[in-house]
C-alpha positions as CSV (number, residue, x, y, z in Angstrom):
1,M,12.7,13.5,6.3
2,K,9.7,15.4,5.1
3,P,6.4,14.5,8.2
4,R,4.6,13.2,5.3
5,F,4.2,9.5,3.7
6,L,2.9,10.0,0.8
7,D,4.4,6.8,-1.0
8,V,7.0,4.6,0.5
9,D,9.8,6.7,-0.6
10,D,9.2,9.3,1.3
11,L,10.9,7.5,3.8
12,D,14.8,7.1,3.8
13,H,16.2,3.5,3.3
14,A,16.8,2.9,7.6
15,G,13.6,4.8,7.8
16,L,11.9,1.8,6.1
17,E,14.2,-0.6,8.1
18,R,12.8,0.7,11.3
19,V,9.5,0.6,10.1
20,L,9.8,-3.0,8.9
21,A,11.5,-4.5,11.7
22,R,9.5,-2.9,14.3
23,A,6.1,-4.0,12.8
24,I,7.4,-7.4,13.4
25,A,8.7,-7.3,16.6
26,W,5.6,-5.8,18.1
27,K,3.3,-8.2,16.3
28,V,5.4,-11.2,17.8
29,D,5.7,-9.7,21.3
30,P,2.5,-7.6,21.5
31,A,3.5,-6.3,25.6
32,S,6.6,-4.3,23.9
33,V,3.8,-2.2,21.7
34,E,5.0,1.5,23.3
35,P,2.3,4.0,23.7
36,V,3.0,6.8,21.7
37,L,-0.4,8.3,21.0
38,A,-1.8,8.1,24.2
39,G,-4.1,11.1,24.9
40,R,-3.8,12.1,21.6
41,G,-5.9,11.9,18.4
42,V,-5.2,10.8,14.2
43,A,-7.6,11.7,12.0
44,A,-8.5,9.1,8.9
45,L,-10.6,10.5,6.0
46,F,-12.3,8.7,3.7
47,E,-13.3,10.0,0.0
48,K,-13.6,6.3,-0.4
49,P,-15.4,3.1,0.6
50,S,-12.8,0.9,3.5
51,L,-12.8,-2.0,5.2
52,R,-9.1,-2.9,5.9
53,T,-7.8,0.9,5.8
54,R,-10.5,1.7,7.9
55,V,-10.6,-0.8,10.5
56,S,-6.4,-1.5,10.7
57,T,-5.8,2.1,11.0
58,E,-7.8,2.4,13.7
59,M,-7.2,-0.9,15.8
60,A,-3.5,0.8,15.3
61,V,-4.1,4.1,16.8
62,A,-6.0,2.6,19.7
63,T,-3.4,0.2,20.5
64,L,-0.5,2.8,20.3
65,G,-3.4,4.5,23.1
66,G,-4.7,7.1,20.8
67,H,-8.0,8.2,19.7
68,P,-8.9,7.8,16.1
69,V,-11.6,9.8,14.6
70,S,-12.8,8.6,11.4
71,L,-15.0,10.9,8.4
72,R,-16.4,9.5,5.6
73,G,-15.3,12.7,2.7
74,E,-19.2,14.1,2.7
75,E,-18.7,14.7,6.0
76,V,-15.8,17.3,5.7
77,G,-17.0,19.1,2.6
78,F,-13.6,17.4,0.7
79,G,-13.3,21.0,-2.2
80,S,-17.1,22.5,-1.9
81,R,-17.3,23.6,1.6
82,E,-13.7,23.9,2.7
83,T,-9.8,23.1,1.0
84,P,-8.2,20.5,2.0
85,A,-5.6,23.0,2.4
86,D,-7.8,24.5,5.7
87,I,-9.5,20.9,6.3
88,A,-5.9,19.7,7.3
89,R,-4.9,22.8,9.2
90,T,-7.9,22.9,10.8
91,L,-7.4,19.3,12.3
92,A,-3.7,19.7,13.3
93,G,-4.9,21.9,15.9
94,Y,-6.5,18.3,17.1
95,C,-4.6,15.9,15.8
96,A,-0.9,14.2,15.9
97,V,-1.1,12.9,12.5
98,I,-3.7,13.3,9.5
99,T,-4.7,10.5,7.6
100,A,-6.7,10.5,4.1
101,R,-8.0,7.6,1.5
102,V,-8.7,10.3,-1.5
103,F,-9.5,10.1,-5.3
104,D,-6.6,12.4,-6.3
105,H,-3.6,12.4,-5.0
106,A,-3.0,16.1,-5.3
107,V,-5.7,16.4,-2.6
108,L,-3.0,15.4,-0.6
109,E,0.2,17.0,-1.4
110,E,-1.6,20.1,-0.2
111,M,-2.9,18.7,2.6
112,A,0.6,17.9,3.3
113,D,2.1,21.4,2.6
114,A,-0.4,22.7,4.6
115,V,1.1,21.7,7.8
116,A,4.2,21.5,7.2
117,S,5.4,24.2,9.4
118,R,3.4,22.3,12.5
119,M,5.4,18.8,11.3
120,T,2.0,17.4,11.8
121,P,2.8,14.0,9.9
122,V,0.5,13.6,6.4
123,V,-0.5,9.7,5.8
124,N,-2.1,7.9,2.7
125,L,-4.0,5.7,2.6
126,L,-4.9,5.6,-0.8
127,S,-4.7,7.7,-4.3
128,D,-5.2,7.3,-8.1
129,D,-1.2,7.6,-7.8
130,A,0.1,5.7,-4.8
131,H,-1.0,2.8,-1.8
132,P,2.2,3.2,0.0
133,C,0.5,1.7,3.7
134,Q,-0.4,-1.4,1.5
135,A,3.0,-1.6,0.4
136,L,4.3,-1.7,3.7
137,A,1.8,-4.5,5.1
138,D,3.4,-6.5,1.6
139,L,6.8,-6.4,1.8
140,M,6.4,-6.8,6.0
141,T,4.5,-9.9,4.6
142,L,7.6,-11.4,2.6
143,R,9.6,-10.6,4.9
144,E,8.1,-12.4,7.5
145,Q,8.0,-15.8,5.1
146,W,11.7,-15.4,3.4
147,G,13.2,-13.7,6.5
148,S,15.8,-11.1,3.8
149,L,14.2,-9.4,0.5
150,E,17.3,-9.2,-0.9
151,G,17.4,-10.0,-4.8
152,R,14.3,-12.2,-4.0
153,R,11.6,-12.1,-7.4
154,L,8.3,-10.2,-7.8
155,A,6.3,-10.9,-10.4
156,Y,2.7,-8.0,-10.6
157,V,0.3,-9.3,-12.7
158,G,-2.6,-7.1,-13.7
159,D,-3.0,-3.2,-14.2
160,G,-0.4,-0.7,-13.8
161,N,-2.2,1.4,-11.2
162,N,-1.6,2.9,-8.0
163,M,-0.4,-0.9,-6.2
164,A,1.7,-1.6,-8.8
165,A,3.7,1.8,-8.6
166,S,3.9,1.5,-4.4
167,L,5.4,-2.2,-4.6
168,A,7.3,-0.8,-6.8
169,I,8.9,1.7,-5.0
170,G,9.1,-0.6,-2.2
171,A,10.8,-3.3,-3.8
172,A,13.4,-0.8,-5.5
173,M,13.8,0.3,-1.6
174,T,14.6,-3.7,-0.4
175,G,16.5,-4.8,-3.2
176,M,13.4,-6.8,-4.3
177,E,13.7,-7.4,-8.2
178,M,10.0,-6.7,-10.1
179,V,8.4,-8.3,-13.1
180,L,6.1,-6.2,-14.4
181,A,2.9,-7.6,-16.7
182,T,0.2,-5.6,-17.7
183,P,-2.1,-5.5,-21.2
184,S,-1.1,-2.6,-23.5
185,G,-2.4,0.8,-22.5
186,Y,-2.4,-0.3,-18.4
187,E,1.5,-0.5,-17.8
188,L,3.1,1.7,-15.0
189,D,3.6,4.8,-15.4
190,E,6.9,5.6,-16.6
191,E,7.9,8.1,-14.4
192,V,7.4,5.3,-11.7
193,V,9.4,2.8,-13.2
194,A,12.0,5.8,-13.6
195,R,11.6,6.5,-10.2
196,A,12.5,2.8,-9.0
197,R,15.4,2.4,-11.3
198,N,16.8,5.7,-10.0
199,L,16.3,4.0,-6.4
200,G,18.7,1.0,-7.4
201,G,15.3,-1.3,-8.5
202,S,15.9,-3.8,-11.0
203,V,12.5,-3.5,-12.9
204,E,11.5,-5.7,-15.6
205,V,8.3,-4.7,-18.2
206,H,6.2,-7.8,-19.8
207,S,3.2,-8.1,-21.5
208,V,2.9,-12.2,-21.4
209,P,2.0,-12.8,-18.0
210,H,3.3,-16.6,-18.1
211,E,6.8,-14.5,-19.4
212,A,7.0,-12.4,-16.6
213,V,6.4,-15.0,-14.0
214,Q,9.2,-17.4,-14.9
215,G,11.6,-18.3,-11.8
216,V,9.9,-15.3,-9.6
217,D,9.3,-16.3,-5.8
218,A,5.9,-14.6,-5.7
219,I,3.3,-13.3,-7.9
220,Y,1.0,-10.2,-6.8
221,T,-2.2,-9.3,-8.5
222,D,-4.6,-6.9,-7.7
223,V,-8.3,-5.7,-9.6
224,W,-8.8,-5.5,-12.7
225,T,-11.5,-2.5,-12.3
226,S,-10.7,0.1,-9.4
227,M,-13.3,2.6,-7.6
228,G,-14.4,5.6,-9.8
229,Q,-13.4,3.3,-13.0
230,E,-17.1,1.1,-12.8
231,E,-17.5,2.5,-16.6
232,E,-14.0,1.1,-17.5
233,A,-15.3,-2.2,-16.0
234,A,-16.6,-4.1,-19.2
235,A,-13.2,-2.9,-21.7
236,R,-10.9,-3.9,-19.1
237,R,-12.1,-7.0,-18.8
238,V,-11.5,-8.2,-22.6
239,A,-7.7,-6.4,-22.3
240,F,-7.1,-8.2,-18.6
241,E,-8.0,-11.5,-20.7
242,G,-5.4,-14.4,-20.4
243,F,-4.0,-12.1,-17.0
244,C,-5.8,-14.2,-14.3
245,V,-3.7,-15.6,-11.4
246,D,-5.3,-19.2,-12.1
247,E,-3.7,-22.5,-11.5
248,A,-1.6,-22.6,-14.5
249,L,0.5,-19.3,-14.3
250,M,1.1,-21.0,-11.0
251,D,2.3,-24.2,-11.7
252,A,3.9,-22.5,-14.5
253,V,6.4,-21.1,-11.6
254,G,6.8,-24.4,-9.9
255,G,4.1,-24.7,-7.5
256,K,6.2,-22.9,-4.7
257,A,5.8,-18.6,-5.5
258,L,4.1,-16.9,-2.9
259,F,0.4,-15.5,-4.4
260,L,-0.6,-11.6,-3.1
261,H,-3.6,-9.8,-3.7
262,C,-4.7,-6.4,-1.7
263,L,-8.2,-7.4,-1.4
264,P,-10.6,-6.8,-2.2
265,A,-10.7,-9.1,-5.0
266,H,-12.9,-9.9,-7.9
267,R,-13.1,-13.9,-7.5
268,G,-13.3,-15.8,-11.3
269,E,-11.5,-12.4,-12.9
270,E,-8.4,-11.4,-11.6
271,V,-7.9,-14.6,-9.2
272,A,-8.9,-18.1,-9.2
273,D,-10.7,-19.5,-6.2
274,A,-8.5,-22.3,-6.2
275,V,-5.2,-19.7,-5.8
276,I,-6.3,-17.4,-3.3
277,D,-7.6,-20.0,-0.7
278,G,-4.8,-21.6,-1.8
279,P,-1.6,-23.4,0.0
280,N,1.2,-20.5,-1.1
281,S,-1.2,-17.8,-0.6
282,V,-0.5,-15.2,2.2
283,V,-3.8,-12.9,1.6
284,W,-5.1,-13.4,5.3
285,Q,-1.5,-12.6,6.7
286,Q,-1.0,-9.8,4.4
287,A,-4.7,-8.3,5.6
288,E,-3.8,-8.3,9.1
289,N,-0.5,-7.0,8.8
290,R,-1.9,-3.8,7.7
291,M,-2.2,-2.4,11.3
292,H,0.9,-4.1,12.4
293,A,2.6,-2.1,9.6
294,I,1.1,1.6,10.2
295,R,1.6,1.1,13.8
296,S,5.2,1.4,13.3
297,L,5.1,3.6,10.4
298,F,3.1,6.0,13.4
299,V,5.7,5.7,15.9
300,E,8.6,6.2,12.6
301,L,6.8,9.7,12.0
302,L,5.7,10.6,14.9
303,A,9.9,10.4,16.1
304,E,10.7,13.1,14.4
305,D,8.7,15.8,16.5
306,A,9.6,14.3,20.0
């Protein structure tokens, strides 16, 4: 396995299974957590603001016995004061793992390539292409709810963005069927759909939410306008009319489907209060699982240099 985690399929099937199983086991029994980062540091770079990602990453490192070093983009000067490659080479001299939340996925690729010979893992905390650590938490949450993911049917309603991409890859690798409902012009990239299908996944594409959710076990949504797209917000609200996950959409599934959202939520836009706060919502479980999932991921990546 390459010393990087830029999207879910940088793990093989066995590795993903180990990450999920260990995350759940350690959540149940915190005393069994192994201090694999004792005396070691983990760098966390943030070009984009963060709540869940920063806190979950820092706490994951701390509970593994390590020291988190969080830095904002302006502190390191991505592409202005130093190249991403030089930043990564420097950090690899101090830290066991480098993590980063960036606008441009190419920055992560450059960083990972620069430190590959040192076998220093680079972890994607979010980019314009992918959000794999969130997808790990999502898969963990669904496994806690259902036991097995094989054969389950998951609908994603909204923007075919980075979250949808990593979720589609994760669903394919765990045997779930993925159904996407997106407005025209906002579909998931065809290359990502092809990757998911090449991994053995079933991916259906729809443009009508009520059609997409028929027979699903869970419904997932995300914001319509991501960071960096603020100028598109008004146009996106028009394009996404009818894509709100509300009580009517949940009722169309028979009221039994779980509801997921990676947060932050724009209540009243992509999701109704009654849904996110309702009895089928596992949103807060997802948020908590960010820490458990990335902690297990660190162990998996560091096992390569043991």
